[in-house]
C-alpha positions as a printed Julia matrix, in Angstrom:
133×3 Matrix{Float64}:
   5.49   23.59   -8.59
   7.77   20.42   -8.32
   5.31   18.58   -6.25
   3.26   17.21   -8.88
   5.07   13.86   -9.11
   4.58   13.35   -5.49
   0.81   13.52   -5.12
  -1.36   10.63   -4.5
  -4.05   10.89   -7.31
  -7.41    9.11   -7.08
  -6.63    6.48   -9.64
  -3.73    5.33   -7.45
  -6.21    4.4    -4.59
  -7.49    0.9    -4.42
 -11.28    1.51   -3.93
 -13.55   -0.85   -6.12
 -15.05   -3.2    -4.17
 -14.5    -6.14   -6.74
 -10.76   -5.25   -6.58
 -10.81   -5.18   -2.82
 -12.57   -8.72   -2.58
 -10.22  -10.14   -5.23
  -7.39   -9.07   -2.96
  -8.78  -10.75    0.13
  -9.86  -13.97   -1.78
  -6.82  -14.62   -4.03
  -4.16  -12.22   -2.93
  -0.87  -13.37   -1.14
   0.12  -11.64    2.11
   3.08  -11.16    4.53
   3.5    -9.55    7.79
   5.81   -6.41    8.22
   4.94   -5.28   11.71
   2.87   -3.01   12.5
   1.05   -3.99    9.09
  -0.36   -7.15    7.34
   0.24   -6.59    3.64
  -2.02   -8.05    1.02
  -0.96   -7.9    -2.74
  -2.06   -9.27   -5.98
  -0.77   -8.89   -9.41
  -3.35   -7.63  -12.17
  -3.07   -7.87  -15.85
  -5.72   -5.35  -16.44
  -4.15   -1.73  -16.73
  -6.87    0.91  -15.6
  -4.76    4.15  -15.25
  -2.22    3.74  -12.61
  -0.07    0.55  -12.52
   0.18    0.71   -8.6
  -2.92    0.92   -6.57
  -2.78    1.28   -2.75
  -5.13    1.27    0.36
  -4.45    1.55    4.0
  -7.22    0.15    6.65
  -7.28    0.68   10.41
  -9.57   -1.77   12.27
 -12.27   -0.25   14.17
 -12.03   -3.02   16.77
  -8.33   -1.76   17.54
  -9.21    1.89   17.46
 -12.56    2.86   18.64
 -12.44    6.61   18.04
 -12.22    7.75   14.44
  -9.71   10.36   15.34
  -7.15    7.62   16.03
  -7.84    5.72   12.83
  -7.67    8.79   10.73
  -4.4     9.83   12.21
  -2.77    6.39   11.37
  -4.44    6.35    7.9
  -3.0     9.87    7.28
   0.36    8.74    8.65
   0.42    5.53    6.41
  -0.66    7.27    3.33
   1.92   10.16    3.54
   4.74    7.46    4.25
   3.65    5.54    1.06
   3.2     8.79   -0.9
   6.71    9.86   -0.15
   8.42    6.55   -0.85
   6.53    4.75   -3.71
   8.44    6.04   -6.78
  11.05    3.16   -7.08
   8.35    0.67   -6.77
   6.24    2.33   -9.36
   8.88    2.91  -11.8
   9.75   -1.13  -11.4
   6.21   -2.22  -11.87
   5.63    0.14  -14.91
   8.52   -1.42  -16.66
   7.4    -5.17  -15.65
   3.88   -3.93  -17.58
   1.26   -5.14  -15.07
  -0.73   -3.65  -12.41
   0.04   -4.17   -8.63
  -2.88   -3.95   -6.1
  -1.82   -3.97   -2.09
  -3.24   -3.18    0.9
  -1.77   -2.25    4.23
  -3.88   -3.29    7.32
  -2.65   -1.91   10.74
  -2.36   -4.69   13.16
  -0.72   -2.84   16.22
  -2.8    -2.47   19.22
  -1.2     0.93   19.94
  -0.48    4.09   17.76
   2.97    4.21   16.44
   5.07    7.45   15.4
   5.31    8.52   11.77
   8.88    7.87   11.65
   8.62    4.04   12.54
   5.47    3.72   10.08
   7.7     5.16    7.48
  10.57    3.23    8.09
   8.31   -0.05    7.99
   6.62    0.97    4.65
   9.82    1.44    3.08
  10.75   -2.09    3.98
   7.28   -3.34    2.7
   7.92   -1.57   -0.54
  11.24   -2.99   -0.97
   9.96   -6.48   -0.31
   7.25   -6.15   -2.7
   9.78   -4.87   -5.35
  11.79   -8.11   -4.35
   8.96  -10.41   -4.92
   7.74   -9.08   -8.25
  11.38   -8.54   -9.5
  11.78  -12.25   -9.16
   8.4   -13.21  -10.28
   9.04  -11.62  -13.69
  12.13  -13.4   -14.34
């Protein structure tokens, strides 16, 4: 029905090993507790102009159930709140790759994760808005 604009499609997920390695080697980062955010601007346009990944370290959460829960919460919060950043990036004409790395030692409620992801998206928007000027 009207949910089609809010789905997280496969081409919006950052999954290529080369892209992820480039993100770690040449990308910039900042902290937005409980996340460390890695981001890089890419000129190649392969489908979506905004690619995202979330990762939860196994050394912090030994059980896959806990890692999967936090990853689902992170992806859902991103999916619901990405539209403004996606619109800005598409107008600027480049591709943005970013990854959220969960760094807190305990699980956090969805409401707090969503609040922090909104702040992260706003910060990315500010970084790349001033970068384009």
